[in-house]
C-alpha positions, -999 to +999 in steps of 0.1 A: -026+011-183-020+024-147+015+034-136+022+034-099+053+048-082+060+043-045+081+065-023+088+072+014+105+040+025+137+040+045+155+028+076+138+035+110+142+023+145+116+001+162+088+023+175+093+049+148+071+060+119+071+063+082+046+075+056+046+058+022+031+074-009+019+058-042+014+081-071-007+069-100-005+081-136-013+069-171-045+062-190-072+050-166-107+038-169-131+063-152-100+080-137-078+071-108-107+071-084-122+041-102-096+018-087-094+000-055-059+005-040-039-017-016-005-022+000+013-055+000+047-059+018+070-087+007+098-099+029+126-120+015+115-155+007+079-148+014+048-141-006+033-106-008+010-101+022-020-078+023-017-051+050-042-024+039-068-016+013-090+013+005-122+016-016-125+039-046-141+067-026-118+062+004-148+057+027-140+020+033-107+006+045-094-028+055-064-039+075-045-070+083-048-079+120-010-074+125-012-037+116-046-026+130-042+004+152-007+011+138-011+016+100-035+040+083-043+039+046-058+070+029-061+084-006-064+118-023-082+113-055-075+148-066-038+141-065-040+105-077-022+093-046-027+067-019-008+068+014+002+044+041+009+059+075+029+035+096+034+040+133+050+020+161+070+001+136+084-033+144+113-052+130+089-078+115+074-049+094+106-049+074+098-056+037+095-041+003+062-024+002+042-026-031+013-005-040-014-022-061-045-011-081-074-030-095-107-019-109-129-045-092-110-071-072-132-101-061-110-107-031-092-074-023-069-090+003-053-114-023-023-101-043-032-121-074-064-100-078-044-069-088-032-062-123-012-030-116+018-028-094+045-003-085+082-011-083+082-012-044+098+008-017+121-007+010+111-004+046+137-015+072+130-014+109+159-020+132+156-034+167 
């Protein structure tokens, strides 16, 4: 079992920045670094959308086109934590942001590939 806890959300004006954190704990297979990690925002009435993912080592990252150049995903395996740096935020970035973990997702960009989820952290960007 992997437990994930997000933090760092809040209210920010358009153009501002936030940094989300996701701390992992619990019994893990091969340790926390054995899991692919990703962030999925979910706006009201919409499905969870992939915005960023990171490989076990942290050497490989993926981003949705809408956030390339604005968001940065990173991880610190020594601290069992993954981060999402968000710059030049837009009102359309408003959503609950969920952290997800999976040992070996076939399609890392699809939410249904992930078994472990945090409770989410609200990000609200005002215009």
